[in-house]
N, C-alpha and C positions, 0 to 999 in steps of 0.2 A: 504493500500500500504506500509506504514511504517513497519507494522508487517511482511509482506512478505519479505521486504528487510532485516529486522533483522534476520529472519530465514535463508535466503540464506547466509547472511554474517557469521552467526554462523556455518553453514555447511561448508563453505569454510575454516574457522579457524580450525575446527575439522579435515578436510582432510589434512591441512598442518601439524597439530600435528601428525597425523598418518604417513604422509610421513617422518617427522623428526624422528619418532620412528623407521621406517623401515631403514632409513639411519644409525641411531645409532646402531641397531642390526647388520647391515652389517659391520660397523666399529668394533663392538665388536667381530664378528666372525673372522675378520682379526687379531685382537689383540690376540685371543685365539690360533692362529697358532704359535707354538714355533719355533724359529730359532735354538735353541740348547736345550739339555735336562736340566731339572731343578732338582737339587738335594736337598733333605731336610734332615738335620741331626742336632744333638745337637751342641751347641756352643763349638768349640774346645778350645777357650780361657778359658771359665769357667771350662771345664773339665781339662784342663792343670793346672789351679790354684789349683783345688781340688787334683790332683795327687801330685803336689809339697807339698801341705799342709799335706797330708797323709804320704808322704815319710818322711818329716821332723819329723812328730809325731812318726813314726816307729823308726827312728834313735835316737830320744830323749828317747824313752822307752828303747832302747837297752843300752844306755850309762848311763841313770839316775838310772835305777833299774835293776841291773844285775841278781837279783833273781826273776825276773818276769816270768821266764820260756819262753814260746813261745808267750807271750802276745804281744811282739813287732811285731809279724807276722800279727796281726789283721789289722793294717793300710794297709799292703801290700795286704791283701785279698780284702780290700776296693778298692785299686788301680786296681786290676784285674776286679772288678765289673764296675769301671768307664771306663776301657778300652773296656769292652764289650758294655757298653752303647754308647760309642763314635763310635763303629763300626756299630751301627744300622743306616741305612739310607734308603731312598726311592728316586728313580729317575723316573721322568716322561718325556717322549718325545712324538713326534708326532706318533711314531710307537709302543711304548710299555711302560709298567710300570714294574719296578723291585724293589726288596727289597734286602738288604744285611745286614749281621751281621758277627760276628767273625767266626761263624762256618758254615754259609750257605749263598747261593745267589740264588734267584729265579727271573724269569721274565716271562711275558706273553705279547704277542702282543695283541693289542686292539681287533683285529678280532678273536683271539683265546678264548676270554672270553665267556663262555656259560651262566653262572648264577652268582648270587651274594648272599652271606649269611653273617652271623655274628650275634652278640648280643651286647646289650648295645651301646657303641660308636664305636665298632670295625666293620670293613667291610672286607670281605674275597672274593676274586675273584677266580672263578674256571674255568678250561679249559674244553673242550668238553669230553676228556677222563677221567677227574676226578682225574688225577695223579699229577697235578700241581696246587697249590694254592698260591696266593700272598695276603698278609695281611699287609698293612702299619701299623707301630706302632702308636698307638693313641696319645701318648704323644710327638710325634715329633713336633717341631716348624713348623707351616705351614700345620698341618694336615687338617685343614678346606679347604685349597687350594688344597690339594691332592684329597679330596672328590669332590671338585668342578671340577677338571680335569676329574675324572672318569665319572661324569655326563655329561660333555661336550663331551667326546670321545665316550661314549656309553649310550646315553639317552634312547635307547630301553630297557635297563635293568630295567628301572624304569617306566614302563607303568602303568598309573593310573588304567587301567582296570584290571591289574593283582593284584593290591594291593588296591582294592576298599574299603576294610575294614581293619583297623589296630587297634589292641586292646592292652591293657596293659598286660604285661607278668604275673606278680604275681596277683593271685585273690585278689582283693582289699577287699572283704568281710572277707577273712581270716586274713588280716592285721588288720582290724577293730576289729575283735573278739579278737585277741591277745592283742591289745592295751587296749580294754575294760577289759579283764581279769587281765592284769597287773595293771591297775588303781584300779580296785575293790579289788584285793588282797593287794595292798599297803595300800589302805584306811582302810581295815579291820584290817591289821596287826598293823598299827600305832594307830588305835582307841583302840584296845585291850591293847596295851602297855601303852597308855595314861590313860585308865581307871584303870589299875593296879597300876599306880603311880599318884594318884590325886594331890599329893603335888608338883609335878614337875612344873616348870614354863611353860608358854604358848609357850616359844621358842621351845619346843620339837615338836610343831605342824608345825614348818617351813618346815621340810622335806616333810610333807604331802602336804602343799601348793605348794612346788616346784614341786613335782611329778604331781599334778593336772595341774599346768601351762604348764609343758612340754608336757603332754598328750593332753591338749587342743590345743596346737600349732600343734601337730602331727595330730590330728583330723581335724583341719582347713586345713592343707596342703593336706591331703588325699581328703577332700571334694572339694578342689579347683583345683585338678589336673584332666585334661581330661582323661576319662577311655577308650574312643575309638573315632576313626574318620572314618566316612563313606562318601565316595564320590559318589554322585548321579547326574551325568550330570554336570551342572554348579554350583551346590550347595554342600556345605559341612555340614554334621551333626556331631556336637561335643557333645558327651554324658559325663555328669558328674554323680556323684552318685545321686544327687537330682534334676537334671534338664538337659535340652537339649537346644542346640543352633544351629540354621541353619544360615549359612553364604554363600551368593552368592559370586562367585569369583570376581565379579566387585567391591565388597566392600573392598577387601583386597588390600592394596597398594603394598606389597612385602612379599616374603617368604625368611627368612634368617636362616643360621646355625650359632648359637652363642654358647658361652661357659661361664661357671663360673669357676674360679680357686678355687679348694679345696685343702685340705692337701694331698689328694690322687691323685692330678693331675687335669686335665681339665675334666669337665663334660659338654658334648654337649647337646644342645636342639634346637628345631625348634621354631622360633619366627614368628608369623603372625602379620605383621605390618599394621596399618590402618592410613588413612589420619588424622583422629581425634580419640582420645581415646587411651587407653593403649593397648599394644600388648598382644596377647594370647601366652602363653608359652606351648609348647607341648613336653613332654619328657616321656621316659619309655615305649613307644609303640613298639610292635614287628613289623618287625623283628629287626630293629636297627635304631639309629638316622640318619645315612647317607641315608638309604633307604627311611625313612619317609620324610626326607628333599627333596630329589630329586623327589619323587612321588608327593608331594604337590606342588613343584615348577613347574613340568611339567604340572600338572593339572591347576594351576593358569595361566601359560603361554598360555594354550590352550583356556581357557574359559574367562579370564579377559577381553580381547579385544572384544570378542563376546558380553559379557554383556554390555560393554560400547556402542557398536553399537546398541544393542537393546534399551538401554535407550535413545540414540539419536533419533532413529526412533519413 
């Protein structure tokens, strides 16, 4: 009798959890409705300070070195570049998405978008006639939020059935062959040079050791990166170079779009988070990071709760 009471009590708690989840999703849907358009652009204060700094540099060059020719114009060319960057923006509203720059402005209503394309971190939206495309700038502050709005307004563009298999763009074996040849060539070259000069100190071997360490790190990175993701019902198959891993949707706590800051800007990747253990990082898969993110997010949203219900039953 106590066992039956425990099972009934647990079932009631789970139902309450699902009811709270449904209420949360309803609140989230209301929050996702915008009262006014949201505009994403670079910081005007930072850009203004850069313009002032470059302007003062140009004036300084003009007065300090009168024989510098047209060198004083270089800072002003930089000012023009900053003005162009400042003019880049993306606006999102309940009705449309638009992009603007110094020389062009484009917009698409959400219902006019027929397909999505792009590569790397960039996403490009196409209309039905194919004559209008809208592509938000990847380096804009809030780009991840723009990607989130696209998925919220048009989730049908990211149907997991249409993207059931997503693979890495560059053939990974080609990269491994190139790395192996570079390592082998470097080792042979330094070995010959070392044998020809036997009296040289051992310090000449340090460049060889450095090359070996760098290439070993590169090999490790290549082997640790997922090469493809295949969606098969409620399970996901992740393939690496030397192994495979199957993940049920119910084991994944959340799917997020994250980024790392590099010297070339933000590099986005998809993170599969778990209740316990380290997250799995997925990057470099075709067609692009935003599509991979929304496809996996929609897949997880569809099957995660079903898997939990199966486990409860």
